[in-house]
Backbone as ProteinMPNN parsed JSONL, in Angstrom:
{"seq_chain_A": "MWAAFDIYLVDITWVSKMSWKNDTDMMQTYSYSCTTGLTITSGGEVNNGFSLGRIYQGATVTIDNQERVFKPTETKESRTTTINFSVPPRSLLTFYQRRYRFRNSIFFILNAWGKDWNVGGWKSQETARKECEVEIMSEDYVILQSPSQLGGMAIVNVNTVDGFRGTNATKTWDDCTGRCKDKLRAMYI", "coords_chain_A": {"N_chain_A": [[3.999, 130.433, 13.138], [5.167, 132.952, 11.185], [6.103, 133.957, 7.31], [8.49, 136.094, 7.068], [9.334, 138.294, 4.122], [11.813, 139.91, 2.764], [12.382, 141.123, -1.284], [14.493, 141.354, -3.303], [15.483, 142.812, -6.648], [17.981, 140.919, -8.467], [18.67, 140.881, -11.468], [17.932, 140.898, -14.811], [18.47, 139.371, -18.205], [18.378, 138.047, -21.236], [18.717, 134.464, -21.95], [20.789, 133.203, -23.683], [20.053, 130.086, -25.304], [19.209, 127.877, -27.55], [21.253, 127.406, -31.023], [20.481, 127.688, -34.455], [21.964, 127.021, -37.161], [21.275, 127.049, -40.667], [22.832, 126.404, -43.671], [22.085, 125.814, -46.351], [20.209, 125.992, -49.147], [17.375, 126.277, -49.05], [14.491, 126.726, -47.034], [14.673, 125.894, -43.364], [12.857, 123.701, -40.792], [12.702, 123.847, -37.484], [12.076, 122.144, -34.877], [11.754, 123.306, -30.462], [12.276, 122.572, -27.184], [11.829, 123.767, -24.454], [12.178, 124.805, -21.049], [10.203, 125.989, -18.564], [10.077, 128.226, -15.668], [10.747, 127.722, -11.521], [13.743, 127.788, -9.737], [15.579, 127.284, -7.094], [19.084, 128.772, -6.654], [20.079, 129.022, -4.289], [20.498, 128.76, -1.378], [18.185, 126.65, -0.435], [16.785, 125.13, 1.761], [15.13, 126.66, 2.763], [12.782, 125.831, 1.386], [11.827, 124.211, 3.037], [10.393, 124.819, 5.672], [9.267, 127.032, 4.382], [6.903, 127.813, 1.186], [8.917, 129.234, -1.742], [7.735, 129.279, -3.747], [5.378, 130.095, -3.863], [5.603, 132.645, -2.67], [6.284, 133.609, -4.924], [4.02, 133.909, -6.806], [2.293, 135.137, -8.712], [3.395, 137.582, -8.323], [4.494, 140.833, -9.358], [6.265, 142.564, -11.657], [7.765, 145.525, -13.297], [8.488, 146.569, -16.399], [9.825, 148.97, -18.642], [7.148, 150.473, -18.233], [5.429, 148.609, -18.471], [3.513, 146.4, -17.116], [4.708, 142.716, -16.19], [3.13, 139.779, -14.986], [4.023, 137.16, -13.081], [3.308, 133.736, -13.511], [1.484, 130.678, -12.823], [2.947, 128.911, -13.727], [5.956, 129.269, -13.81], [6.318, 129.894, -11.472], [5.621, 127.826, -9.547], [5.144, 125.472, -10.117], [7.075, 123.06, -12.36], [6.669, 123.953, -16.475], [7.168, 122.253, -19.521], [7.683, 123.359, -23.251], [6.806, 122.85, -26.224], [8.348, 124.428, -28.673], [7.726, 125.615, -32.245], [9.606, 126.414, -35.621], [10.533, 128.219, -38.709], [13.728, 128.304, -40.222], [15.62, 130.541, -42.283], [16.379, 129.768, -45.583], [20.559, 130.266, -46.016], [20.674, 131.207, -43.494], [21.271, 132.516, -39.535], [19.27, 131.188, -36.808], [19.416, 132.493, -33.218], [17.816, 130.867, -29.938], [16.061, 132.968, -27.161], [15.353, 132.706, -23.842], [13.831, 134.562, -21.225], [15.206, 135.456, -18.26], [14.586, 135.907, -14.488], [16.465, 137.161, -12.011], [16.477, 137.136, -8.088], [17.629, 138.078, -4.305], [15.642, 136.902, -1.585], [15.749, 138.166, 1.369], [14.538, 136.829, 4.637], [12.774, 137.126, 7.652], [10.94, 136.291, 10.321], [8.385, 135.806, 11.934], [6.457, 135.532, 14.67], [3.212, 134.055, 16.33], [2.54, 133.271, 19.601], [1.639, 132.987, 22.707], [-0.211, 135.104, 23.459], [0.963, 136.728, 21.766], [2.242, 138.605, 19.007], [5.624, 137.796, 17.867], [9.023, 138.56, 16.887], [10.988, 136.281, 15.844], [14.248, 135.649, 17.254], [17.809, 135.473, 17.423], [19.604, 132.324, 18.62], [19.932, 133.011, 21.84], [19.759, 135.821, 21.405], [18.487, 139.263, 20.908], [18.204, 140.158, 18.354], [17.108, 139.809, 14.786], [16.533, 136.786, 13.612], [17.87, 135.629, 10.159], [17.349, 134.651, 7.416], [19.01, 134.03, 4.723], [18.315, 133.395, 0.414], [18.266, 133.039, -3.058], [16.232, 132.709, -6.016], [16.076, 132.059, -8.962], [13.937, 132.802, -12.039], [12.934, 131.271, -14.788], [11.532, 132.709, -17.367], [7.852, 132.469, -19.564], [8.514, 134.316, -21.036], [9.805, 134.438, -24.398], [12.387, 135.209, -27.449], [12.899, 134.759, -30.988], [15.937, 135.405, -32.42], [17.623, 137.004, -35.284], [20.397, 137.843, -35.345], [22.519, 138.199, -33.208], [22.683, 140.548, -32.248], [20.123, 142.162, -32.272], [19.869, 141.948, -30.18], [20.926, 143.932, -27.766], [22.867, 144.733, -26.111], [24.043, 145.807, -23.086], [21.178, 146.869, -20.048], [19.533, 149.74, -18.144], [18.069, 148.897, -15.336], [14.956, 150.815, -14.169], [14.403, 150.757, -10.754], [11.166, 150.686, -8.744], [11.632, 151.325, -5.366], [9.561, 149.344, -2.853], [8.429, 149.558, 0.676], [9.78, 147.517, 3.084], [8.112, 145.467, 5.251], [8.07, 145.35, 8.525], [7.896, 144.331, 10.991], [7.97, 143.015, 14.24], [7.325, 144.955, 17.317], [8.41, 143.777, 19.573], [10.828, 141.121, 20.387], [11.476, 137.274, 20.342], [14.16, 134.964, 21.97], [15.423, 132.792, 20.209], [15.963, 130.304, 21.654], [13.713, 130.554, 23.694], [11.472, 130.665, 21.876], [8.553, 128.663, 20.977], [8.158, 124.742, 21.357], [7.4, 123.719, 18.286], [7.749, 126.017, 16.938], [10.615, 126.156, 17.234], [11.782, 123.787, 15.959], [10.556, 123.996, 12.785], [12.3, 125.895, 12.264], [14.898, 124.406, 12.789], [14.543, 123.066, 10.511], [14.755, 124.475, 8.846], [17.561, 125.274, 8.8], [18.281, 126.85, 10.9]], "CA_chain_A": [[4.513, 130.959, 12.948], [4.723, 132.864, 9.451], [7.674, 134.475, 7.51], [8.272, 137.868, 5.804], [10.336, 138.554, 2.916], [12.198, 141.333, 1.742], [12.944, 140.558, -2.192], [15.512, 142.186, -4.05], [15.499, 141.801, -8.183], [19.418, 141.214, -9.285], [18.664, 141.021, -13.054], [16.809, 140.367, -15.628], [18.715, 138.273, -18.455], [17.81, 137.36, -22.263], [19.428, 133.888, -22.22], [20.574, 131.649, -25.385], [19.566, 128.816, -25.317], [19.991, 127.468, -28.682], [21.246, 128.133, -32.088], [20.491, 126.872, -35.641], [22.21, 127.776, -38.032], [21.002, 127.229, -42.368], [23.721, 126.339, -44.792], [21.407, 125.29, -47.539], [19.499, 127.219, -50.301], [16.133, 125.733, -48.764], [13.668, 126.71, -46.072], [14.762, 124.64, -42.846], [11.673, 123.758, -39.846], [13.124, 123.099, -36.115], [11.294, 122.073, -32.452], [13.292, 123.313, -29.504], [11.718, 122.158, -25.936], [12.887, 124.705, -23.613], [11.348, 124.801, -19.578], [10.091, 127.142, -17.887], [10.116, 127.538, -14.223], [11.542, 128.737, -10.884], [14.712, 127.382, -8.945], [15.946, 128.149, -5.927], [19.745, 128.062, -6.627], [21.383, 129.627, -3.187], [19.558, 128.368, 0.574], [17.238, 126.134, -0.609], [15.963, 124.793, 2.935], [14.368, 127.714, 3.047], [11.42, 125.273, 1.254], [11.544, 122.772, 4.409], [9.506, 125.613, 5.875], [7.531, 127.881, 3.619], [7.02, 127.903, -0.46], [8.953, 130.034, -2.465], [7.19, 128.997, -5.596], [4.071, 130.284, -3.418], [5.573, 134.123, -2.659], [6.659, 134.446, -6.479], [3.296, 133.695, -7.663], [1.029, 136.107, -8.752], [4.106, 138.602, -8.026], [4.604, 141.609, -10.849], [7.764, 143.59, -12.476], [7.038, 145.963, -14.188], [9.603, 146.935, -17.275], [9.36, 149.668, -19.894], [5.368, 150.964, -17.871], [4.816, 146.785, -19.191], [3.661, 145.097, -16.114], [4.738, 141.313, -15.98], [2.942, 139.233, -13.539], [4.276, 136.116, -12.668], [2.288, 132.879, -13.623], [1.737, 129.259, -12.338], [4.029, 127.626, -14.636], [7.036, 129.984, -14.317], [6.521, 129.815, -10.184], [4.757, 127.507, -8.88], [5.224, 124.087, -11.04], [7.714, 124.613, -13.985], [6.002, 123.273, -18.194], [7.712, 122.201, -20.624], [6.989, 123.463, -23.866], [7.96, 122.612, -27.96], [7.975, 125.784, -29.634], [8.653, 125.421, -33.965], [9.757, 127.778, -36.47], [11.891, 128.279, -39.377], [14.985, 129.019, -40.823], [15.224, 130.454, -43.687], [17.961, 129.631, -46.312], [21.912, 130.759, -45.589], [20.673, 132.074, -41.958], [20.893, 131.71, -38.157], [18.965, 132.019, -35.553], [19.526, 132.061, -32.146], [16.827, 131.434, -29.207], [16.437, 132.889, -26.269], [14.689, 132.817, -23.058], [14.18, 135.752, -20.221], [15.445, 134.894, -16.916], [14.522, 136.784, -13.761], [17.053, 136.225, -10.532], [16.579, 137.883, -6.394], [17.533, 137.829, -3.883], [15.376, 137.15, -0.886], [16.559, 138.353, 2.801], [13.258, 136.06, 5.28], [12.67, 136.955, 8.859], [9.914, 135.109, 10.849], [7.262, 135.993, 12.998], [5.695, 133.932, 16.103], [2.146, 134.297, 17.361], [2.698, 132.669, 20.596], [1.076, 133.659, 24.156], [-1.333, 136.284, 22.946], [1.398, 138.409, 21.224], [3.118, 139.072, 17.711], [6.946, 138.718, 17.966], [10.078, 138.162, 15.962], [12.512, 135.922, 16.323], [15.306, 136.465, 17.223], [18.845, 134.315, 17.244], [19.799, 131.62, 19.608], [20.445, 133.959, 23.008], [20.413, 136.838, 21.227], [17.486, 139.65, 20.495], [18.256, 140.453, 17.117], [16.228, 139.24, 14.172], [17.042, 135.627, 12.885], [17.341, 136.181, 8.865], [17.46, 133.235, 5.849], [18.709, 134.628, 3.007], [18.125, 132.799, -0.159], [18.522, 133.34, -3.876], [15.696, 132.042, -7.066], [16.014, 132.163, -10.672], [12.696, 132.536, -12.538], [12.892, 130.91, -16.508], [10.133, 132.643, -17.798], [7.229, 132.336, -21.187], [8.923, 135.171, -22.605], [10.83, 134.148, -25.919], [12.134, 135.332, -28.472], [14.199, 134.511, -31.882], [16.569, 136.894, -33.913], [18.384, 136.126, -36.898], [21.346, 138.051, -35.043], [22.496, 138.352, -31.736], [23.7, 142.061, -31.6], [19.258, 142.549, -31.563], [19.135, 142.295, -28.088], [21.011, 145.743, -27.982], [23.236, 144.633, -25.301], [22.58, 145.932, -21.714], [20.708, 147.691, -20.136], [19.956, 149.827, -16.556], [16.05, 149.518, -15.302], [15.235, 151.782, -12.54], [13.238, 149.661, -9.53], [10.663, 151.31, -7.32], [11.236, 150.046, -3.819], [8.217, 149.405, -1.693], [8.99, 149.517, 2.013], [9.917, 145.836, 2.934], [7.673, 144.552, 6.673], [8.504, 145.724, 9.432], [8.024, 142.74, 12.008], [7.203, 143.85, 15.409], [7.911, 145.476, 18.138], [9.093, 142.684, 20.466], [11.385, 139.899, 19.984], [11.938, 136.262, 21.61], [15.125, 133.96, 21.35], [15.442, 131.308, 19.58], [15.902, 129.567, 22.895], [12.574, 130.795, 23.799], [9.965, 130.486, 21.192], [7.707, 127.242, 20.923], [9.289, 123.973, 20.182], [6.88, 123.505, 17.191], [8.636, 127.21, 15.928], [12.481, 125.325, 16.511], [11.517, 122.465, 14.811], [10.589, 124.295, 11.534], [13.689, 127.05, 11.994], [15.686, 123.237, 12.434], [14.308, 122.475, 9.56], [15.633, 125.113, 7.959], [19.011, 125.064, 9.352], [18.514, 128.116, 11.678]], "C_chain_A": [[4.255, 131.245, 11.376], [6.417, 134.221, 8.821], [7.38, 135.836, 6.976], [9.517, 138.198, 5.034], [11.028, 139.13, 2.751], [12.933, 140.96, 0.189], [13.89, 141.589, -3.127], [15.864, 141.596, -5.447], [17.389, 142.279, -8.216], [19.496, 141.638, -10.109], [17.757, 140.309, -13.696], [17.717, 140.21, -16.862], [17.902, 138.13, -19.836], [18.823, 136.252, -22.333], [19.566, 132.749, -23.654], [20.992, 130.735, -24.8], [19.515, 127.808, -26.341], [20.251, 127.941, -30.057], [20.968, 127.327, -33.771], [21.085, 127.211, -36.84], [22.041, 126.835, -40.218], [21.819, 126.987, -43.275], [23.284, 126.229, -46.072], [20.741, 126.568, -47.914], [17.999, 126.955, -49.515], [16.028, 126.099, -46.781], [14.095, 125.201, -45.258], [13.348, 124.437, -41.686], [12.864, 123.148, -38.718], [12.041, 123.286, -35.206], [11.763, 122.201, -31.98], [12.0, 122.928, -28.887], [12.537, 123.337, -24.977], [11.071, 124.647, -22.111], [11.374, 125.852, -19.012], [9.526, 126.918, -15.898], [10.718, 128.022, -12.864], [12.38, 127.483, -9.586], [15.445, 128.421, -8.268], [17.96, 127.779, -5.798], [20.924, 128.871, -5.717], [19.935, 129.122, -1.581], [18.234, 128.106, 0.225], [15.858, 125.521, 0.376], [14.807, 125.524, 2.763], [12.73, 126.596, 2.303], [11.233, 124.38, 2.174], [10.23, 123.256, 4.654], [8.501, 126.206, 5.378], [8.417, 127.727, 2.252], [7.186, 129.15, -1.128], [8.013, 130.277, -3.301], [5.93, 130.149, -5.168], [4.488, 132.274, -3.662], [5.595, 135.072, -3.973], [5.022, 134.739, -7.253], [2.492, 134.315, -7.593], [1.879, 137.92, -8.23], [4.665, 140.183, -9.488], [5.999, 142.152, -10.924], [7.279, 144.588, -13.175], [8.506, 147.032, -15.299], [8.622, 147.826, -18.059], [7.906, 150.383, -19.2], [4.774, 149.551, -18.417], [4.571, 146.079, -18.201], [3.242, 143.349, -16.656], [4.222, 141.062, -15.245], [3.52, 137.652, -14.074], [3.315, 134.652, -12.871], [3.133, 131.642, -13.383], [2.935, 128.494, -12.624], [5.131, 127.751, -14.922], [7.534, 129.93, -12.659], [6.362, 128.48, -9.077], [5.587, 125.252, -9.269], [5.887, 124.418, -12.598], [6.537, 123.686, -15.14], [6.837, 122.976, -19.182], [7.238, 122.623, -21.904], [7.573, 123.859, -25.728], [7.423, 123.922, -28.615], [8.244, 125.281, -31.634], [8.804, 125.748, -34.833], [10.716, 127.022, -37.273], [13.177, 128.762, -39.591], [15.203, 129.259, -41.529], [16.854, 130.424, -44.35], [19.531, 130.772, -45.996], [21.742, 131.459, -44.371], [21.079, 131.327, -40.846], [20.435, 132.166, -37.307], [19.24, 131.038, -34.472], [18.221, 132.036, -31.361], [16.758, 131.998, -28.147], [15.148, 133.045, -25.23], [14.604, 133.788, -21.869], [14.166, 134.803, -19.068], [15.407, 136.137, -15.72], [15.342, 135.983, -12.371], [16.767, 137.131, -9.212], [17.177, 137.166, -5.953], [16.234, 137.722, -2.663], [16.114, 137.029, 0.477], [14.645, 137.759, 3.844], [13.597, 135.928, 6.698], [11.241, 136.119, 9.299], [9.408, 135.867, 12.003], [6.675, 134.854, 14.242], [4.917, 134.649, 16.944], [2.316, 132.93, 18.747], [2.34, 134.051, 21.988], [0.271, 134.717, 24.133], [-0.61, 137.438, 22.219], [1.952, 137.862, 19.794], [4.523, 138.871, 18.306], [7.906, 138.035, 16.958], [10.695, 137.439, 16.668], [13.457, 136.276, 16.102], [16.893, 134.875, 17.125], [18.797, 133.17, 18.732], [20.692, 132.571, 20.526], [20.772, 135.139, 22.605], [18.972, 138.148, 20.165], [18.379, 140.27, 19.21], [17.983, 139.052, 16.181], [16.81, 137.919, 13.564], [16.887, 136.269, 11.051], [18.291, 134.851, 8.326], [17.686, 133.726, 5.039], [19.398, 133.43, 1.835], [17.865, 133.163, -1.921], [17.412, 132.212, -5.223], [16.163, 132.807, -8.607], [14.647, 132.16, -10.828], [13.404, 132.28, -13.937], [11.293, 131.255, -16.522], [9.656, 132.265, -19.141], [7.635, 133.564, -21.887], [10.061, 134.735, -23.142], [11.088, 135.098, -26.846], [13.515, 135.0, -29.715], [15.16, 135.344, -32.844], [18.101, 135.811, -34.287], [19.689, 136.569, -36.148], [21.506, 139.092, -33.601], [22.781, 140.166, -30.883], [21.373, 142.721, -31.598], [19.129, 142.874, -30.445], [19.458, 143.887, -27.67], [22.215, 145.971, -26.58], [22.492, 145.093, -24.152], [22.086, 147.383, -20.964], [20.205, 148.401, -18.387], [17.965, 149.892, -17.053], [15.971, 150.015, -14.024], [14.169, 150.564, -11.558], [12.802, 150.711, -8.804], [11.013, 150.908, -6.124], [9.896, 151.014, -3.132], [9.248, 149.096, -0.745], [8.854, 147.928, 2.674], [8.614, 145.927, 5.107], [8.784, 144.919, 7.681], [8.978, 145.086, 11.167], [7.187, 143.73, 13.346], [7.836, 144.979, 16.22], [9.199, 144.978, 19.764], [9.609, 141.276, 19.95], [11.627, 138.739, 20.861], [13.352, 136.059, 21.048], [14.329, 133.045, 21.102], [15.485, 130.369, 20.888], [14.618, 129.133, 23.775], [11.414, 131.227, 23.342], [9.241, 128.216, 21.076], [8.746, 125.97, 20.469], [8.922, 123.31, 18.46], [7.385, 124.925, 16.047], [10.317, 126.422, 15.634], [12.601, 124.931, 15.989], [11.447, 123.026, 13.06], [11.885, 125.091, 11.07], [14.548, 125.757, 11.907], [16.179, 123.323, 11.088], [15.156, 122.849, 8.105], [16.842, 125.752, 7.88], [19.395, 127.029, 9.846], [18.469, 128.326, 12.738]], "O_chain_A": [[3.649, 130.56, 10.552], [7.245, 134.892, 9.438], [6.362, 136.417, 6.6], [10.625, 138.322, 5.558], [11.19, 138.597, 1.654], [14.069, 140.496, 0.295], [13.477, 142.701, -3.455], [16.327, 140.473, -5.646], [17.921, 143.38, -8.07], [20.151, 142.674, -10.218], [17.015, 139.398, -13.327], [18.157, 141.359, -16.908], [16.683, 138.084, -19.674], [19.922, 136.648, -22.723], [18.85, 131.958, -24.268], [21.934, 130.526, -24.037], [19.833, 126.693, -25.928], [19.547, 128.883, -30.421], [21.495, 126.227, -33.935], [20.35, 127.854, -37.589], [22.93, 126.12, -40.682], [21.386, 127.663, -44.208], [24.063, 126.537, -46.974], [20.676, 127.673, -47.377], [17.457, 128.06, -49.523], [16.778, 125.927, -45.82], [14.056, 124.054, -45.705], [12.618, 125.408, -41.882], [13.687, 122.267, -38.969], [11.354, 124.259, -34.897], [12.808, 121.582, -32.18], [10.925, 122.874, -29.486], [13.747, 123.568, -24.968], [9.846, 124.541, -22.167], [12.336, 126.611, -18.904], [8.969, 126.045, -15.233], [11.398, 129.018, -13.11], [11.828, 126.662, -8.853], [15.79, 129.583, -8.483], [18.342, 126.839, -5.102], [22.057, 129.23, -6.036], [18.775, 129.361, -1.247], [17.289, 128.874, 0.403], [14.658, 125.424, 0.117], [13.673, 125.062, 2.637], [11.654, 126.764, 2.877], [10.251, 123.659, 2.003], [9.191, 122.728, 4.259], [7.301, 126.118, 5.64], [9.622, 127.604, 2.037], [6.31, 130.005, -1.258], [7.53, 131.382, -3.549], [5.553, 130.974, -6.0], [3.93, 133.021, -4.467], [5.289, 136.239, -4.218], [4.858, 135.615, -8.102], [1.769, 134.324, -6.598], [1.315, 138.972, -7.93], [5.275, 139.867, -10.509], [6.748, 142.012, -9.957], [6.189, 144.402, -13.715], [9.218, 147.941, -14.872], [7.403, 147.746, -18.213], [7.482, 151.108, -20.1], [3.596, 149.518, -18.773], [5.234, 145.048, -18.096], [2.235, 142.866, -17.172], [4.379, 141.822, -14.29], [3.423, 137.174, -15.205], [2.39, 134.67, -12.059], [4.329, 131.372, -13.493], [3.637, 127.726, -11.967], [5.71, 127.069, -15.768], [8.732, 129.919, -12.376], [6.96, 128.327, -8.011], [6.212, 124.353, -8.705], [5.643, 125.236, -13.484], [5.708, 122.894, -14.692], [7.223, 124.006, -19.736], [6.056, 122.284, -21.965], [8.332, 124.695, -26.217], [6.282, 124.241, -28.949], [9.151, 124.502, -31.927], [7.82, 125.381, -35.474], [11.374, 126.002, -37.069], [13.57, 129.752, -38.974], [15.209, 128.276, -42.269], [17.947, 130.806, -43.932], [19.388, 131.977, -45.789], [22.578, 132.318, -44.092], [21.258, 130.11, -40.806], [20.76, 133.247, -36.818], [19.319, 129.81, -34.42], [17.374, 132.861, -31.704], [17.762, 131.568, -27.58], [14.063, 133.44, -25.656], [15.729, 133.802, -21.37], [13.487, 133.795, -18.876], [16.045, 137.175, -15.898], [15.121, 134.887, -11.856], [16.935, 138.29, -9.592], [17.499, 136.055, -6.374], [15.587, 138.76, -2.795], [16.887, 136.112, 0.757], [13.65, 138.434, 3.581], [14.367, 135.072, 7.134], [10.634, 135.398, 8.508], [10.085, 136.442, 12.855], [6.625, 133.632, 14.381], [5.236, 135.441, 17.832], [2.142, 131.736, 18.505], [2.599, 135.244, 22.149], [0.173, 135.256, 25.235], [-1.039, 138.573, 22.011], [2.041, 136.649, 19.606], [4.808, 139.639, 19.224], [7.562, 137.056, 16.297], [11.008, 137.646, 17.84], [13.82, 136.996, 15.172], [16.777, 133.687, 16.826], [18.022, 133.308, 19.678], [21.837, 132.908, 20.224], [21.755, 135.717, 23.069], [18.628, 137.906, 19.008], [19.364, 140.939, 19.523], [18.297, 137.883, 16.407], [17.799, 138.163, 12.872], [16.058, 137.111, 10.703], [19.36, 134.335, 8.652], [16.767, 134.073, 4.297], [20.424, 132.773, 2.008], [16.824, 133.821, -1.936], [17.769, 131.043, -5.366], [16.472, 133.943, -8.966], [13.982, 131.614, -9.948], [14.366, 132.981, -14.25], [10.305, 130.668, -16.08], [10.462, 131.821, -19.958], [7.269, 133.875, -23.02], [11.137, 134.636, -22.554], [10.18, 135.866, -27.161], [14.719, 134.995, -29.456], [14.861, 135.802, -33.947], [18.866, 134.895, -33.986], [20.449, 135.601, -36.181], [20.969, 140.113, -33.17], [22.948, 140.658, -29.767], [21.186, 143.718, -30.9], [18.519, 143.755, -29.839], [18.658, 144.771, -27.366], [22.433, 147.081, -26.096], [21.284, 145.051, -23.919], [22.444, 148.539, -21.186], [20.465, 147.685, -17.42], [17.187, 150.307, -17.912], [16.67, 149.763, -13.042], [13.365, 149.732, -11.978], [13.538, 151.544, -8.277], [10.508, 149.821, -5.845], [9.484, 152.162, -2.968], [10.376, 148.637, -0.926], [7.782, 147.324, 2.673], [8.896, 146.816, 5.911], [10.007, 144.796, 7.611], [9.852, 145.287, 12.011], [6.331, 144.614, 13.393], [8.7, 145.755, 15.813], [10.098, 145.454, 20.457], [8.958, 140.489, 19.263], [11.957, 138.957, 22.027], [13.791, 136.639, 20.055], [13.227, 132.613, 21.44], [14.614, 129.504, 20.792], [14.387, 128.062, 24.336], [10.547, 131.882, 23.92], [9.664, 127.061, 21.133], [9.687, 125.998, 19.676], [9.679, 122.719, 17.69], [7.396, 124.906, 14.816], [10.951, 126.194, 14.603], [13.458, 125.198, 15.147], [12.183, 122.527, 12.208], [12.416, 125.041, 9.961], [15.145, 125.77, 10.83], [17.284, 123.502, 10.578], [15.705, 122.317, 7.14], [17.145, 126.621, 7.063], [20.161, 127.914, 9.466], [18.703, 129.461, 13.153]]}, "name": "protein", "num_of_chains": 1, "seq": "MWAAFDIYLVDITWVSKMSWKNDTDMMQTYSYSCTTGLTITSGGEVNNGFSLGRIYQGATVTIDNQERVFKPTETKESRTTTINFSVPPRSLLTFYQRRYRFRNSIFFILNAWGKDWNVGGWKSQETARKECEVEIMSEDYVILQSPSQLGGMAIVNVNTVDGFRGTNATKTWDDCTGRCKDKLRAMYI"}
């Protein structure tokens, strides 16, 4: 059995993580530790059957004609990095980290009896689906003296890629193999 993922970009946001205010007449130095990684915010039981991080590893998002490839430290294993910076006298600095949010609609293909089958619902020929949501805290950082420098909201034009179609035949959940049913149960399907 394998999973087919339809992935939808929900949003890309600069998240304010920390601010530092220097009310003195001298330069001040600070350190901040931030963490990158993928978090399943809804439908985490999918990880009982398939690794969501593996799906996003090496995935790309193109923004303003610049391709962004997700790294293993953003998708597979989290990493904490310490960033050192100086705050000029009489100023306020804010640290931002970019977050990507995605929604996934997953269906399953069973290879059994010499053929590929869509996995259907309980006593149903309708393809069984599992929904989940993830967010990726990226290695994209920015430190600004004025929050207004981020420019507010923007629209991102997304090129749609055709989703995976599945097969022409479906097995109802109750007609699937025992191993397939066990994996589906682990994911609460």
